[in-house]
C-alpha positions as CSV (number, residue, x, y, z in Angstrom):
1,M,-65.2,-27.9,8.8
2,T,-67.2,-30.6,10.4
3,V,-69.0,-30.2,13.6
4,T,-70.2,-33.1,15.7
5,L,-73.0,-32.7,18.1
6,T,-74.6,-34.9,20.7
7,E,-77.9,-36.4,19.7
8,E,-79.7,-34.0,22.0
9,L,-78.0,-30.9,20.5
10,E,-78.5,-32.1,17.0
11,T,-82.3,-32.5,17.7
12,F,-82.4,-29.0,19.2
13,V,-80.7,-27.6,16.1
14,R,-83.0,-29.5,13.7
15,D,-86.1,-28.3,15.7
16,K,-84.9,-24.7,15.3
17,V,-84.7,-25.2,11.5
18,R,-88.1,-26.8,11.5
19,E,-89.6,-23.8,13.4
20,G,-88.5,-21.7,10.5
21,A,-86.0,-19.6,12.3
22,F,-83.2,-20.8,10.0
23,A,-83.1,-22.4,6.5
24,T,-80.5,-25.0,7.4
25,P,-78.6,-26.4,10.4
26,S,-75.4,-24.8,9.0
27,E,-77.1,-21.4,9.0
28,Y,-78.1,-21.8,12.6
29,I,-74.6,-22.9,13.7
30,R,-73.1,-19.9,11.7
31,D,-75.5,-17.5,13.5
32,L,-74.4,-18.9,16.9
33,V,-70.7,-18.6,16.1
34,R,-71.2,-15.1,14.7
35,T,-73.1,-14.0,17.8
36,R,-70.3,-15.4,20.0
37,Y,-67.6,-13.8,17.9
38,L,-69.3,-10.4,18.0
39,A,-69.8,-10.6,21.8
40,E,-66.1,-11.4,22.3
41,Q,-65.1,-8.6,20.0
42,D,-67.3,-6.2,22.0
43,R,-65.8,-7.5,25.3
44,T,-62.2,-7.1,23.9
45,A,-63.0,-3.5,22.9
46,R,-64.5,-2.7,26.3
47,L,-61.5,-4.2,28.1
48,Q,-59.1,-2.1,25.8
49,A,-61.1,1.0,26.6
50,L,-60.9,0.2,30.3
51,D,-57.1,-0.4,30.1
52,A,-56.7,2.9,28.3
53,A,-58.8,4.8,31.0
54,L,-56.7,3.1,33.8
55,A,-53.5,4.1,32.1
56,E,-54.7,7.7,31.7
57,G,-55.7,7.8,35.4
58,L,-52.3,6.4,36.5
59,A,-50.5,8.9,34.3
60,D,-52.6,11.7,35.8
61,A,-51.8,10.5,39.4
62,E,-48.1,10.2,38.6
63,A,-48.1,13.8,37.2
64,G,-49.8,15.0,40.4
65,R,-53.2,15.7,38.8
66,L,-55.3,14.4,41.7
67,V,-58.7,15.1,43.1
68,P,-59.5,14.4,46.8
69,V,-61.6,11.3,47.1
70,G,-64.6,13.1,48.6
71,E,-64.7,15.5,45.7
72,A,-64.3,12.6,43.2
73,F,-67.3,10.7,44.7
74,A,-69.4,13.9,44.7
75,R,-68.7,14.4,41.0
76,V,-69.7,10.8,40.3
77,R,-72.9,11.1,42.3
78,A,-73.7,14.4,40.5
79,A,-73.0,12.8,37.1
80,L,-75.4,9.9,38.0
81,G,-78.0,12.3,39.4
82,M,-77.7,10.9,42.9
83,A,-78.2,13.0,46.0
84,D,-75.0,14.1,47.8
85,E,-74.3,12.2,51.0
86,D,-75.3,13.8,54.3
87,K,-72.1,15.4,55.5
88,S,-73.3,15.7,59.1
89,A,-73.4,11.9,59.7
């Protein structure tokens, strides 16, 4: 694989190598690609977990397993250690 960079980006990469952070320009580029790849893998996993949680919630709702919204928010506030809202307001 060949990668073509602008002169400015090539200078930037070569400066990083000269600073000693990486042994070669190829090593630096591999690190950047690896970092981006892992970030996208993490994002995909989080989106899949969110999709699964939403599907579970929808299935619960369709099965009639519901919690009144006020109670749901109270549970969330309690889980987060937040004070319960003033009910007299």
